[in-house]
ChimeraX commands (.cxc) that place a marker at each C-alpha (Angstrom):
marker #1 position -26.97,-38.11,7.17 radius 0.5
marker #1 position -25.63,-35.42,5.31 radius 0.5
marker #1 position -23.81,-32.64,7.03 radius 0.5
marker #1 position -24.34,-29.09,5.29 radius 0.5
marker #1 position -21.62,-26.63,4.43 radius 0.5
marker #1 position -21.43,-23.18,2.64 radius 0.5
marker #1 position -18.90,-23.51,-0.18 radius 0.5
marker #1 position -17.96,-19.84,-0.23 radius 0.5
marker #1 position -16.47,-18.45,-3.76 radius 0.5
marker #1 position -14.97,-14.97,-3.57 radius 0.5
marker #1 position -11.46,-13.00,-2.70 radius 0.5
marker #1 position -9.29,-13.51,0.38 radius 0.5
marker #1 position -7.54,-10.08,1.32 radius 0.5
marker #1 position -4.94,-10.58,4.06 radius 0.5
marker #1 position -4.94,-7.23,5.44 radius 0.5
marker #1 position -8.89,-6.56,6.23 radius 0.5
marker #1 position -11.83,-8.36,7.37 radius 0.5
marker #1 position -13.84,-8.65,4.39 radius 0.5
marker #1 position -14.64,-11.36,1.78 radius 0.5
marker #1 position -13.72,-15.21,2.68 radius 0.5
marker #1 position -12.36,-13.91,5.54 radius 0.5
marker #1 position -15.64,-12.24,7.36 radius 0.5
marker #1 position -17.20,-15.63,6.49 radius 0.5
marker #1 position -14.51,-17.76,8.28 radius 0.5
marker #1 position -14.91,-15.62,10.98 radius 0.5
marker #1 position -18.48,-15.93,10.91 radius 0.5
marker #1 position -19.31,-19.16,9.86 radius 0.5
marker #1 position -15.83,-21.08,11.14 radius 0.5
marker #1 position -15.88,-24.77,10.64 radius 0.5
marker #1 position -19.12,-24.59,8.48 radius 0.5
marker #1 position -17.29,-22.54,5.25 radius 0.5
marker #1 position -15.46,-24.33,2.90 radius 0.5
marker #1 position -13.35,-21.16,1.41 radius 0.5
marker #1 position -12.38,-20.75,-1.93 radius 0.5
marker #1 position -10.43,-17.91,-3.17 radius 0.5
marker #1 position -11.07,-16.32,-6.37 radius 0.5
marker #1 position -8.35,-14.04,-6.40 radius 0.5
marker #1 position -5.86,-13.51,-3.11 radius 0.5
marker #1 position -4.83,-9.88,-2.23 radius 0.5
marker #1 position -2.39,-8.34,0.39 radius 0.5
marker #1 position -5.00,-6.03,1.51 radius 0.5
marker #1 position -8.78,-4.58,0.69 radius 0.5
marker #1 position -8.74,-2.81,-2.92 radius 0.5
marker #1 position -9.20,0.86,-0.80 radius 0.5
marker #1 position -5.82,0.09,0.73 radius 0.5
marker #1 position -2.46,1.48,-0.41 radius 0.5
marker #1 position -0.43,-0.61,-2.80 radius 0.5
marker #1 position -2.14,-3.73,-2.85 radius 0.5
marker #1 position -0.80,-6.69,-4.83 radius 0.5
marker #1 position -3.48,-9.13,-6.65 radius 0.5
marker #1 position -2.39,-13.15,-6.66 radius 0.5
marker #1 position -3.71,-15.52,-9.38 radius 0.5
marker #1 position -5.23,-18.84,-8.06 radius 0.5
marker #1 position -5.81,-22.04,-10.05 radius 0.5
marker #1 position -9.50,-21.24,-9.56 radius 0.5
marker #1 position -10.92,-24.02,-11.89 radius 0.5
marker #1 position -8.85,-27.15,-9.87 radius 0.5
marker #1 position -8.99,-25.82,-6.60 radius 0.5
marker #1 position -13.07,-25.58,-6.81 radius 0.5
marker #1 position -13.21,-28.89,-8.76 radius 0.5
marker #1 position -11.38,-30.69,-6.05 radius 0.5
marker #1 position -13.27,-29.03,-3.29 radius 0.5
marker #1 position -16.77,-29.81,-5.04 radius 0.5
marker #1 position -15.19,-33.62,-5.33 radius 0.5
marker #1 position -13.97,-33.80,-1.50 radius 0.5
marker #1 position -17.89,-32.65,-0.45 radius 0.5
marker #1 position -19.19,-35.44,-2.56 radius 0.5
marker #1 position -17.30,-37.88,-1.47 radius 0.5
marker #1 position -17.63,-37.09,2.09 radius 0.5
marker #1 position -21.56,-36.72,1.74 radius 0.5
marker #1 position -21.79,-33.05,2.12 radius 0.5
marker #1 position -24.71,-30.71,0.86 radius 0.5
marker #1 position -23.92,-27.93,-0.19 radius 0.5
marker #1 position -24.43,-24.23,0.23 radius 0.5
marker #1 position -23.50,-22.25,-3.32 radius 0.5
marker #1 position -22.42,-18.82,-2.13 radius 0.5
marker #1 position -20.47,-17.15,-5.28 radius 0.5
marker #1 position -19.25,-13.35,-4.48 radius 0.5
marker #1 position -16.11,-11.70,-5.67 radius 0.5
marker #1 position -14.81,-12.78,-8.79 radius 0.5
marker #1 position -10.98,-12.36,-9.78 radius 0.5
marker #1 position -11.75,-12.93,-13.77 radius 0.5
marker #1 position -14.22,-12.79,-16.37 radius 0.5
marker #1 position -13.63,-16.66,-17.01 radius 0.5
marker #1 position -14.45,-17.53,-13.47 radius 0.5
marker #1 position -17.84,-17.35,-13.82 radius 0.5
marker #1 position -17.90,-19.64,-17.06 radius 0.5
marker #1 position -16.01,-22.06,-14.64 radius 0.5
marker #1 position -18.73,-21.72,-11.82 radius 0.5
marker #1 position -21.79,-22.13,-14.00 radius 0.5
marker #1 position -20.19,-24.91,-15.54 radius 0.5
marker #1 position -19.35,-26.55,-11.93 radius 0.5
marker #1 position -22.57,-25.91,-11.19 radius 0.5
marker #1 position -24.56,-27.71,-13.77 radius 0.5
marker #1 position -22.02,-30.96,-12.88 radius 0.5
marker #1 position -22.45,-30.81,-9.25 radius 0.5
marker #1 position -26.29,-29.46,-8.97 radius 0.5
marker #1 position -27.53,-32.86,-7.41 radius 0.5
marker #1 position -25.14,-31.73,-4.57 radius 0.5
marker #1 position -25.84,-27.95,-4.36 radius 0.5
marker #1 position -29.24,-27.14,-2.19 radius 0.5
marker #1 position -29.14,-23.66,-2.38 radius 0.5
marker #1 position -27.15,-21.01,-4.37 radius 0.5
marker #1 position -26.62,-17.30,-2.76 radius 0.5
marker #1 position -25.03,-14.58,-4.92 radius 0.5
marker #1 position -23.61,-11.53,-4.24 radius 0.5
marker #1 position -23.07,-10.01,-7.78 radius 0.5
marker #1 position -20.01,-7.58,-6.75 radius 0.5
marker #1 position -19.27,-5.21,-9.14 radius 0.5
marker #1 position -20.36,-1.62,-7.81 radius 0.5
marker #1 position -21.63,0.54,-5.04 radius 0.5
marker #1 position -21.82,4.29,-4.27 radius 0.5
marker #1 position -22.63,5.68,-7.81 radius 0.5
marker #1 position -19.48,3.54,-9.44 radius 0.5
marker #1 position -18.88,0.51,-11.14 radius 0.5
marker #1 position -15.57,-1.06,-9.95 radius 0.5
marker #1 position -14.78,-4.27,-11.52 radius 0.5
marker #1 position -14.16,-4.23,-15.26 radius 0.5
marker #1 position -16.80,-4.28,-17.38 radius 0.5
marker #1 position -16.11,-7.84,-18.71 radius 0.5
marker #1 position -16.64,-9.34,-15.40 radius 0.5
marker #1 position -20.11,-7.16,-15.13 radius 0.5
marker #1 position -21.06,-8.51,-18.21 radius 0.5
marker #1 position -20.57,-11.83,-16.65 radius 0.5
marker #1 position -22.93,-11.45,-13.32 radius 0.5
marker #1 position -26.53,-12.53,-15.58 radius 0.5
marker #1 position -25.75,-16.07,-16.05 radius 0.5
marker #1 position -24.72,-16.59,-12.39 radius 0.5
marker #1 position -27.59,-14.29,-10.96 radius 0.5
marker #1 position -29.90,-16.86,-13.22 radius 0.5
marker #1 position -28.61,-19.85,-11.54 radius 0.5
marker #1 position -29.33,-18.64,-8.23 radius 0.5
marker #1 position -31.87,-19.26,-5.70 radius 0.5
marker #1 position -31.28,-15.35,-3.86 radius 0.5
marker #1 position -29.27,-12.46,-5.00 radius 0.5
marker #1 position -27.99,-9.44,-2.58 radius 0.5
marker #1 position -26.85,-6.59,-4.87 radius 0.5
marker #1 position -26.91,-3.25,-3.51 radius 0.5
marker #1 position -28.90,-0.34,-5.20 radius 0.5
marker #1 position -25.76,0.62,-7.79 radius 0.5
marker #1 position -25.73,-2.87,-8.68 radius 0.5
marker #1 position -29.15,-3.11,-9.58 radius 0.5
marker #1 position -28.75,-0.71,-11.90 radius 0.5
marker #1 position -25.56,-1.97,-13.59 radius 0.5
marker #1 position -27.15,-5.56,-13.90 radius 0.5
marker #1 position -30.11,-3.83,-15.70 radius 0.5
marker #1 position -28.01,-1.83,-18.63 radius 0.5
marker #1 position -28.00,1.67,-16.63 radius 0.5
marker #1 position -25.96,4.16,-15.34 radius 0.5
marker #1 position -24.80,3.10,-11.80 radius 0.5
marker #1 position -25.12,6.92,-11.04 radius 0.5
marker #1 position -28.57,7.24,-12.73 radius 0.5
marker #1 position -30.79,9.05,-10.70 radius 0.5
marker #1 position -34.44,8.18,-10.34 radius 0.5
marker #1 position -36.76,6.32,-8.07 radius 0.5
marker #1 position -34.80,3.13,-6.37 radius 0.5
marker #1 position -38.24,1.16,-7.19 radius 0.5
marker #1 position -38.24,1.74,-11.00 radius 0.5
marker #1 position -34.50,0.23,-11.33 radius 0.5
marker #1 position -35.50,-2.47,-8.91 radius 0.5
marker #1 position -38.77,-3.25,-11.09 radius 0.5
marker #1 position -36.35,-3.51,-14.23 radius 0.5
marker #1 position -34.49,-6.25,-12.22 radius 0.5
marker #1 position -37.00,-8.50,-11.16 radius 0.5
marker #1 position -38.10,-8.53,-14.67 radius 0.5
marker #1 position -34.86,-9.08,-15.93 radius 0.5
marker #1 position -33.91,-11.85,-13.57 radius 0.5
marker #1 position -37.25,-13.47,-11.88 radius 0.5
marker #1 position -35.62,-16.64,-11.25 radius 0.5
marker #1 position -33.79,-15.43,-8.18 radius 0.5
marker #1 position -35.29,-13.99,-4.79 radius 0.5
marker #1 position -34.04,-10.33,-4.77 radius 0.5
marker #1 position -32.89,-8.66,-1.25 radius 0.5
marker #1 position -31.25,-5.29,-2.18 radius 0.5
marker #1 position -28.87,-3.96,0.40 radius 0.5
marker #1 position -27.41,-0.69,1.67 radius 0.5
marker #1 position -31.08,0.92,1.14 radius 0.5
marker #1 position -30.77,4.43,2.25 radius 0.5
marker #1 position -35.03,5.28,2.30 radius 0.5
marker #1 position -33.88,9.06,4.14 radius 0.5
marker #1 position -30.31,9.91,5.61 radius 0.5
marker #1 position -30.99,8.83,9.17 radius 0.5
marker #1 position -31.33,4.86,8.71 radius 0.5
marker #1 position -30.11,2.42,6.01 radius 0.5
marker #1 position -31.48,-1.63,5.58 radius 0.5
marker #1 position -32.73,-4.58,3.04 radius 0.5
marker #1 position -35.17,-5.06,1.18 radius 0.5
marker #1 position -36.69,-8.74,0.07 radius 0.5
marker #1 position -38.23,-9.12,-2.91 radius 0.5
marker #1 position -39.77,-12.66,-3.28 radius 0.5
marker #1 position -43.09,-14.14,-2.16 radius 0.5
marker #1 position -43.65,-11.31,-0.10 radius 0.5
marker #1 position -42.66,-8.25,0.30 radius 0.5
marker #1 position -40.53,-7.41,3.70 radius 0.5
marker #1 position -38.27,-4.22,4.89 radius 0.5
marker #1 position -35.86,-3.71,7.54 radius 0.5
marker #1 position -33.83,-0.67,8.20 radius 0.5
marker #1 position -32.15,0.64,11.43 radius 0.5
marker #1 position -29.79,3.86,12.04 radius 0.5
marker #1 position -27.23,5.14,9.33 radius 0.5
marker #1 position -24.12,5.36,10.88 radius 0.5
marker #1 position -22.05,7.20,8.69 radius 0.5
marker #1 position -18.54,5.65,8.81 radius 0.5
marker #1 position -17.81,3.26,5.58 radius 0.5
marker #1 position -16.20,0.00,6.29 radius 0.5
marker #1 position -15.17,-2.49,3.91 radius 0.5
marker #1 position -16.40,-5.36,4.57 radius 0.5
marker #1 position -19.67,-5.25,5.83 radius 0.5
marker #1 position -21.72,-6.08,3.24 radius 0.5
marker #1 position -19.62,-9.67,3.68 radius 0.5
marker #1 position -19.92,-9.47,7.37 radius 0.5
marker #1 position -23.96,-9.09,6.98 radius 0.5
marker #1 position -24.03,-12.03,4.02 radius 0.5
marker #1 position -22.26,-14.15,6.47 radius 0.5
marker #1 position -24.27,-13.61,9.11 radius 0.5
marker #1 position -27.24,-14.10,7.25 radius 0.5
marker #1 position -26.62,-17.13,5.91 radius 0.5
marker #1 position -25.77,-18.57,9.46 radius 0.5
marker #1 position -28.92,-17.52,10.53 radius 0.5
marker #1 position -30.65,-18.70,8.20 radius 0.5
marker #1 position -29.17,-21.98,7.18 radius 0.5
marker #1 position -27.69,-23.02,10.32 radius 0.5
marker #1 position -30.06,-21.32,13.16 radius 0.5
marker #1 position -33.29,-22.14,11.44 radius 0.5
marker #1 position -34.27,-18.59,11.68 radius 0.5
marker #1 position -36.73,-17.36,8.57 radius 0.5
marker #1 position -35.42,-14.89,5.77 radius 0.5
marker #1 position -36.98,-12.00,7.80 radius 0.5
marker #1 position -35.75,-13.12,11.15 radius 0.5
marker #1 position -32.36,-13.94,9.85 radius 0.5
marker #1 position -32.37,-10.46,8.03 radius 0.5
marker #1 position -32.93,-8.36,10.35 radius 0.5
marker #1 position -30.69,-10.08,12.77 radius 0.5
marker #1 position -27.76,-9.94,10.48 radius 0.5
marker #1 position -27.98,-6.19,9.87 radius 0.5
marker #1 position -28.56,-5.76,13.43 radius 0.5
marker #1 position -25.36,-7.64,14.26 radius 0.5
marker #1 position -23.45,-5.56,11.06 radius 0.5
marker #1 position -24.47,-2.45,12.67 radius 0.5
marker #1 position -23.05,-3.43,16.08 radius 0.5
marker #1 position -19.94,-4.15,14.93 radius 0.5
marker #1 position -19.59,-1.08,12.74 radius 0.5
marker #1 position -20.71,1.08,15.63 radius 0.5
marker #1 position -17.87,-1.06,18.09 radius 0.5
marker #1 position -15.44,0.23,15.03 radius 0.5
marker #1 position -16.02,3.27,15.10 radius 0.5
marker #1 position -15.79,3.64,19.23 radius 0.5
marker #1 position -12.70,1.86,18.92 radius 0.5
marker #1 position -11.03,4.07,16.23 radius 0.5
marker #1 position -10.39,1.11,13.85 radius 0.5
marker #1 position -8.96,1.39,10.38 radius 0.5
marker #1 position -10.69,-1.87,9.35 radius 0.5
marker #1 position -14.07,-3.53,10.52 radius 0.5
marker #1 position -13.87,-5.06,13.91 radius 0.5
marker #1 position -15.47,-8.46,14.16 radius 0.5
marker #1 position -15.19,-9.72,17.30 radius 0.5
marker #1 position -18.03,-10.87,20.04 radius 0.5
marker link #1:1,2 radius 0.2
marker link #1:2,3 radius 0.2
marker link #1:3,4 radius 0.2
marker link #1:4,5 radius 0.2
marker link #1:5,6 radius 0.2
marker link #1:6,7 radius 0.2
marker link #1:7,8 radius 0.2
marker link #1:8,9 radius 0.2
marker link #1:9,10 radius 0.2
marker link #1:10,11 radius 0.2
marker link #1:11,12 radius 0.2
marker link #1:12,13 radius 0.2
marker link #1:13,14 radius 0.2
marker link #1:14,15 radius 0.2
marker link #1:15,16 radius 0.2
marker link #1:16,17 radius 0.2
marker link #1:17,18 radius 0.2
marker link #1:18,19 radius 0.2
marker link #1:19,20 radius 0.2
marker link #1:20,21 radius 0.2
marker link #1:21,22 radius 0.2
marker link #1:22,23 radius 0.2
marker link #1:23,24 radius 0.2
marker link #1:24,25 radius 0.2
marker link #1:25,26 radius 0.2
marker link #1:26,27 radius 0.2
marker link #1:27,28 radius 0.2
marker link #1:28,29 radius 0.2
marker link #1:29,30 radius 0.2
marker link #1:30,31 radius 0.2
marker link #1:31,32 radius 0.2
marker link #1:32,33 radius 0.2
marker link #1:33,34 radius 0.2
marker link #1:34,35 radius 0.2
marker link #1:35,36 radius 0.2
marker link #1:36,37 radius 0.2
marker link #1:37,38 radius 0.2
marker link #1:38,39 radius 0.2
marker link #1:39,40 radius 0.2
marker link #1:40,41 radius 0.2
marker link #1:41,42 radius 0.2
marker link #1:42,43 radius 0.2
marker link #1:43,44 radius 0.2
marker link #1:44,45 radius 0.2
marker link #1:45,46 radius 0.2
marker link #1:46,47 radius 0.2
marker link #1:47,48 radius 0.2
marker link #1:48,49 radius 0.2
marker link #1:49,50 radius 0.2
marker link #1:50,51 radius 0.2
marker link #1:51,52 radius 0.2
marker link #1:52,53 radius 0.2
marker link #1:53,54 radius 0.2
marker link #1:54,55 radius 0.2
marker link #1:55,56 radius 0.2
marker link #1:56,57 radius 0.2
marker link #1:57,58 radius 0.2
marker link #1:58,59 radius 0.2
marker link #1:59,60 radius 0.2
marker link #1:60,61 radius 0.2
marker link #1:61,62 radius 0.2
marker link #1:62,63 radius 0.2
marker link #1:63,64 radius 0.2
marker link #1:64,65 radius 0.2
marker link #1:65,66 radius 0.2
marker link #1:66,67 radius 0.2
marker link #1:67,68 radius 0.2
marker link #1:68,69 radius 0.2
marker link #1:69,70 radius 0.2
marker link #1:70,71 radius 0.2
marker link #1:71,72 radius 0.2
marker link #1:72,73 radius 0.2
marker link #1:73,74 radius 0.2
marker link #1:74,75 radius 0.2
marker link #1:75,76 radius 0.2
marker link #1:76,77 radius 0.2
marker link #1:77,78 radius 0.2
marker link #1:78,79 radius 0.2
marker link #1:79,80 radius 0.2
marker link #1:80,81 radius 0.2
marker link #1:81,82 radius 0.2
marker link #1:82,83 radius 0.2
marker link #1:83,84 radius 0.2
marker link #1:84,85 radius 0.2
marker link #1:85,86 radius 0.2
marker link #1:86,87 radius 0.2
marker link #1:87,88 radius 0.2
marker link #1:88,89 radius 0.2
marker link #1:89,90 radius 0.2
marker link #1:90,91 radius 0.2
marker link #1:91,92 radius 0.2
marker link #1:92,93 radius 0.2
marker link #1:93,94 radius 0.2
marker link #1:94,95 radius 0.2
marker link #1:95,96 radius 0.2
marker link #1:96,97 radius 0.2
marker link #1:97,98 radius 0.2
marker link #1:98,99 radius 0.2
marker link #1:99,100 radius 0.2
marker link #1:100,101 radius 0.2
marker link #1:101,102 radius 0.2
marker link #1:102,103 radius 0.2
marker link #1:103,104 radius 0.2
marker link #1:104,105 radius 0.2
marker link #1:105,106 radius 0.2
marker link #1:106,107 radius 0.2
marker link #1:107,108 radius 0.2
marker link #1:108,109 radius 0.2
marker link #1:109,110 radius 0.2
marker link #1:110,111 radius 0.2
marker link #1:111,112 radius 0.2
marker link #1:112,113 radius 0.2
marker link #1:113,114 radius 0.2
marker link #1:114,115 radius 0.2
marker link #1:115,116 radius 0.2
marker link #1:116,117 radius 0.2
marker link #1:117,118 radius 0.2
marker link #1:118,119 radius 0.2
marker link #1:119,120 radius 0.2
marker link #1:120,121 radius 0.2
marker link #1:121,122 radius 0.2
marker link #1:122,123 radius 0.2
marker link #1:123,124 radius 0.2
marker link #1:124,125 radius 0.2
marker link #1:125,126 radius 0.2
marker link #1:126,127 radius 0.2
marker link #1:127,128 radius 0.2
marker link #1:128,129 radius 0.2
marker link #1:129,130 radius 0.2
marker link #1:130,131 radius 0.2
marker link #1:131,132 radius 0.2
marker link #1:132,133 radius 0.2
marker link #1:133,134 radius 0.2
marker link #1:134,135 radius 0.2
marker link #1:135,136 radius 0.2
marker link #1:136,137 radius 0.2
marker link #1:137,138 radius 0.2
marker link #1:138,139 radius 0.2
marker link #1:139,140 radius 0.2
marker link #1:140,141 radius 0.2
marker link #1:141,142 radius 0.2
marker link #1:142,143 radius 0.2
marker link #1:143,144 radius 0.2
marker link #1:144,145 radius 0.2
marker link #1:145,146 radius 0.2
marker link #1:146,147 radius 0.2
marker link #1:147,148 radius 0.2
marker link #1:148,149 radius 0.2
marker link #1:149,150 radius 0.2
marker link #1:150,151 radius 0.2
marker link #1:151,152 radius 0.2
marker link #1:152,153 radius 0.2
marker link #1:153,154 radius 0.2
marker link #1:154,155 radius 0.2
marker link #1:155,156 radius 0.2
marker link #1:156,157 radius 0.2
marker link #1:157,158 radius 0.2
marker link #1:158,159 radius 0.2
marker link #1:159,160 radius 0.2
marker link #1:160,161 radius 0.2
marker link #1:161,162 radius 0.2
marker link #1:162,163 radius 0.2
marker link #1:163,164 radius 0.2
marker link #1:164,165 radius 0.2
marker link #1:165,166 radius 0.2
marker link #1:166,167 radius 0.2
marker link #1:167,168 radius 0.2
marker link #1:168,169 radius 0.2
marker link #1:169,170 radius 0.2
marker link #1:170,171 radius 0.2
marker link #1:171,172 radius 0.2
marker link #1:172,173 radius 0.2
marker link #1:173,174 radius 0.2
marker link #1:174,175 radius 0.2
marker link #1:175,176 radius 0.2
marker link #1:176,177 radius 0.2
marker link #1:177,178 radius 0.2
marker link #1:178,179 radius 0.2
marker link #1:179,180 radius 0.2
marker link #1:180,181 radius 0.2
marker link #1:181,182 radius 0.2
marker link #1:182,183 radius 0.2
marker link #1:183,184 radius 0.2
marker link #1:184,185 radius 0.2
marker link #1:185,186 radius 0.2
marker link #1:186,187 radius 0.2
marker link #1:187,188 radius 0.2
marker link #1:188,189 radius 0.2
marker link #1:189,190 radius 0.2
marker link #1:190,191 radius 0.2
marker link #1:191,192 radius 0.2
marker link #1:192,193 radius 0.2
marker link #1:193,194 radius 0.2
marker link #1:194,195 radius 0.2
marker link #1:195,196 radius 0.2
marker link #1:196,197 radius 0.2
marker link #1:197,198 radius 0.2
marker link #1:198,199 radius 0.2
marker link #1:199,200 radius 0.2
marker link #1:200,201 radius 0.2
marker link #1:201,202 radius 0.2
marker link #1:202,203 radius 0.2
marker link #1:203,204 radius 0.2
marker link #1:204,205 radius 0.2
marker link #1:205,206 radius 0.2
marker link #1:206,207 radius 0.2
marker link #1:207,208 radius 0.2
marker link #1:208,209 radius 0.2
marker link #1:209,210 radius 0.2
marker link #1:210,211 radius 0.2
marker link #1:211,212 radius 0.2
marker link #1:212,213 radius 0.2
marker link #1:213,214 radius 0.2
marker link #1:214,215 radius 0.2
marker link #1:215,216 radius 0.2
marker link #1:216,217 radius 0.2
marker link #1:217,218 radius 0.2
marker link #1:218,219 radius 0.2
marker link #1:219,220 radius 0.2
marker link #1:220,221 radius 0.2
marker link #1:221,222 radius 0.2
marker link #1:222,223 radius 0.2
marker link #1:223,224 radius 0.2
marker link #1:224,225 radius 0.2
marker link #1:225,226 radius 0.2
marker link #1:226,227 radius 0.2
marker link #1:227,228 radius 0.2
marker link #1:228,229 radius 0.2
marker link #1:229,230 radius 0.2
marker link #1:230,231 radius 0.2
marker link #1:231,232 radius 0.2
marker link #1:232,233 radius 0.2
marker link #1:233,234 radius 0.2
marker link #1:234,235 radius 0.2
marker link #1:235,236 radius 0.2
marker link #1:236,237 radius 0.2
marker link #1:237,238 radius 0.2
marker link #1:238,239 radius 0.2
marker link #1:239,240 radius 0.2
marker link #1:240,241 radius 0.2
marker link #1:241,242 radius 0.2
marker link #1:242,243 radius 0.2
marker link #1:243,244 radius 0.2
marker link #1:244,245 radius 0.2
marker link #1:245,246 radius 0.2
marker link #1:246,247 radius 0.2
marker link #1:247,248 radius 0.2
marker link #1:248,249 radius 0.2
marker link #1:249,250 radius 0.2
marker link #1:250,251 radius 0.2
marker link #1:251,252 radius 0.2
marker link #1:252,253 radius 0.2
marker link #1:253,254 radius 0.2
marker link #1:254,255 radius 0.2
marker link #1:255,256 radius 0.2
marker link #1:256,257 radius 0.2
view
């Protein structure tokens, strides 16, 4: 019998709750975390130091151990530290595809109408999206990945349709959608359309998107919920963590039971 694991590639920040730190907190021993870069803190903090990691060697060894141990993998691709890491991931996906049950990608490159990674990294995301089963961009990332300015105005539906035409292989979940000033939510575009919105909380915490995705992975792949149920429960729990963090006047997202 194969054991299912989440092989998660993304950044690891010591200060703050985001990316792999959120994955480890939510998924525990179910996750195999592979850092693409190690940071002293979240990138919106003061004087953050970035450290390189031997990404290709580490990722290859993790894949090899998973094969040796008879594990089936859900590959999660998040923050990239360097453009060449996208090529490494694509090459290793081709090698180990028989052992990968599903690929979930968060094409981290922008938010709030701006791109916050080098253009060389943003240009690498399309190839990884085309290898993915599900992709979780926000609206700014959808605009970037369809060749538009992240601050471009206009109806979100037009940009979403551009994205779906350009990347038809991956089931699309648009995160942080704001249908009105009072609500925020997610929209699923796949075999059927699904939307879920909840009250918008004005405080923005780094790592809330990573926490949402970790919760989705937990509920969908390990607890047997449908995609729609998993998206709703992940959104509700993430909102509850944000509300509790605001109540505690925390300076970072507090992810505690």
